[in-house]
VEXDREN-2710 file (C-alpha; in Angstrom, 1 decimal):
% VEXDREN-2710
k/r/px/py/pz
1/MET/4.6/-30.2/10.7
2/GLY/4.5/-28.4/7.4
3/LYS/6.1/-25.1/6.3
4/ILE/4.3/-21.8/6.2
5/LEU/3.9/-20.6/2.7
6/ILE/4.7/-16.9/3.2
7/TYR/4.1/-15.6/-0.3
8/ASP/0.7/-17.4/-0.6
9/SER/-0.3/-16.3/2.8
10/TYR/0.8/-12.7/2.2
11/LEU/-1.2/-12.5/-1.1
12/GLN/-4.3/-13.9/0.6
13/MET/-4.0/-11.4/3.5
14/ILE/-4.0/-8.6/1.0
15/LYS/-7.1/-10.0/-0.8
16/ASN/-8.9/-10.6/2.5
17/ALA/-8.4/-7.0/3.5
18/VAL/-10.8/-5.7/0.8
19/GLY/-13.7/-3.9/2.4
20/THR/-12.1/-3.4/5.8
21/LYS/-11.6/-0.1/7.5
22/MET/-8.9/-1.2/9.9
23/PHE/-6.3/1.1/8.4
24/CYS/-8.4/4.3/8.4
25/ASN/-7.0/5.9/11.5
26/LEU/-3.4/6.6/12.8
27/TYR/-3.2/9.0/15.8
28/LEU/-0.3/11.3/16.7
29/GLN/0.1/13.2/20.0
30/SER/1.1/16.8/19.4
31/GLY/1.4/18.6/22.7
32/LYS/-2.0/18.0/24.3
33/LYS/-3.8/17.5/21.0
34/LYS/-4.5/14.1/19.4
35/ILE/-4.4/14.2/15.6
36/ASP/-5.6/11.6/13.2
37/ILE/-2.8/11.9/10.6
38/THR/-4.6/9.6/8.1
39/GLU/-7.6/11.9/8.3
40/ASN/-10.1/9.1/8.8
41/GLY/-9.0/7.2/5.8
42/GLU/-8.3/10.1/3.4
43/LEU/-4.5/9.4/3.6
44/SER/-4.3/5.7/4.6
45/CYS/-2.6/4.0/1.6
46/ALA/0.9/4.0/3.0
47/PHE/-0.4/2.9/6.5
48/PHE/-2.2/-0.1/4.9
49/VAL/0.8/-1.2/2.6
50/SER/3.5/-0.7/5.2
51/ASN/1.6/-2.6/7.9
52/ILE/0.9/-5.6/5.7
53/LEU/4.6/-5.7/4.8
54/LEU/5.5/-5.3/8.5
55/ILE/3.2/-8.2/9.5
56/TRP/5.3/-10.5/7.2
57/GLY/8.6/-9.1/8.3
58/LEU/9.3/-7.5/4.9
59/ILE/10.1/-4.0/6.2
60/SER/11.3/-2.6/9.6
61/LYS/8.2/-0.6/10.8
62/GLY/4.8/0.8/9.8
63/HIS/4.6/4.2/8.1
64/ALA/2.2/7.0/7.4
65/THR/3.9/8.3/4.2
66/ILE/4.7/6.7/0.9
67/LYS/8.2/8.3/0.9
68/SER/9.1/6.6/4.2
69/THR/7.5/3.3/3.1
70/ARG/9.6/3.3/0.0
71/LYS/12.8/4.1/1.8
72/ASP/12.1/1.2/4.3
73/MET/11.3/-1.2/1.4
74/GLU/14.6/-0.3/-0.3
75/LYS/16.5/-0.9/2.9
76/ASN/14.9/-4.3/3.2
77/ASN/15.7/-5.7/-0.2
78/TRP/12.7/-4.5/-2.2
79/LYS/13.9/-3.7/-5.7
80/GLU/12.3/-1.5/-8.3
81/ILE/11.4/-3.6/-11.4
82/PRO/10.1/-2.7/-14.8
83/LEU/6.3/-2.6/-15.1
84/ALA/6.5/-5.2/-17.8
85/LYS/7.6/-7.8/-15.2
86/ILE/4.9/-7.1/-12.6
87/LYS/3.4/-10.0/-10.8
88/PRO/1.0/-10.5/-7.9
89/GLY/2.3/-9.3/-4.6
90/ASP/4.4/-6.5/-6.1
91/VAL/3.9/-3.0/-4.6
92/VAL/2.7/-0.4/-7.0
93/VAL/3.2/3.4/-6.7
94/TRP/1.0/5.6/-8.8
95/GLU/1.7/9.2/-10.0
96/GLU/0.8/12.3/-8.0
97/LYS/-2.8/13.5/-8.6
98/LYS/-5.1/16.0/-7.1
99/THR/-7.5/14.5/-4.5
100/ARG/-11.1/15.4/-3.9
101/ASN/-9.8/17.7/-1.2
102/ASN/-7.4/19.5/-3.6
103/ARG/-4.3/17.8/-2.2
104/ILE/-1.6/16.6/-4.5
105/CYS/-0.8/13.0/-3.5
106/SER/0.8/9.9/-4.9
107/HIS/-0.7/6.5/-4.1
108/ILE/0.6/3.1/-3.1
109/GLY/-1.0/-0.4/-3.1
110/PHE/-0.6/-4.0/-4.2
111/TYR/-0.8/-5.6/-7.6
112/ILE/-2.8/-8.9/-7.4
113/GLY/-2.8/-10.0/-11.0
114/LYS/-5.1/-9.8/-14.1
115/GLU/-4.7/-6.0/-14.2
116/GLU/-6.2/-5.6/-10.7
117/ALA/-4.8/-3.9/-7.6
118/ILE/-5.8/-3.4/-4.0
119/SER/-5.2/-0.2/-2.1
120/HIS/-6.8/2.0/0.5
121/SER/-9.3/4.2/-1.3
122/ASP/-9.8/7.7/0.0
123/GLY/-13.2/7.7/-1.8
124/VAL/-14.8/4.9/0.2
125/LYS/-12.3/5.1/3.1
126/ALA/-11.6/1.4/3.0
127/ILE/-9.4/-1.2/1.3
128/SER/-10.6/-1.5/-2.3
129/LEU/-10.1/-3.8/-5.3
130/HIS/-9.8/-1.8/-8.5
131/HIS/-8.2/-1.7/-12.0
132/TRP/-4.4/-1.4/-11.7
133/THR/-4.4/2.0/-13.6
134/TYR/-7.8/3.1/-12.3
135/ASN/-9.1/2.5/-15.9
136/ASN/-6.3/4.5/-17.4
137/GLN/-6.8/7.5/-15.1
138/ARG/-3.6/7.1/-13.1
139/ASN/-0.2/6.1/-14.3
140/ILE/2.1/3.7/-12.4
141/VAL/5.4/5.3/-11.7
142/ALA/7.2/2.5/-9.8
143/VAL/6.8/-1.2/-9.1
144/TYR/8.7/-2.9/-6.2
145/ARG/9.3/-6.6/-5.7
146/TYR/10.7/-8.3/-2.6
147/ASN/13.9/-10.2/-3.5
148/LYS/12.7/-13.5/-2.0
149/PHE/9.4/-13.6/-3.9
END
């Protein structure tokens, strides 16, 4: 029996997610009311990233926010690295920017190489492949790498 190649499988899972809507909805019970806290894909980037990391045992649980995802990553041996050392599989955090709905939000996704990234897009409400800086429209503010990759 061979050995599972975690890094290679992790990268392929991220790439295979492009086009899916499986991370569009996360429900919260508030009293008698059910609330979709990801607003049908408008706020799903952290839900996508954290659950991919969770599947591979790289963080402790799934999250709905970038802040809690980053905290969990840091507790689980993810280290912030310089942008100049970025490699496929690293987690990227982009600057805060006003959304189409006039919210101020940062964004999180995965770098996959060749100046490309994959993240949950609020515009198409699905996992999307895009330029790592959104064609110089959004700055990267942090890059994280798992210590065993």
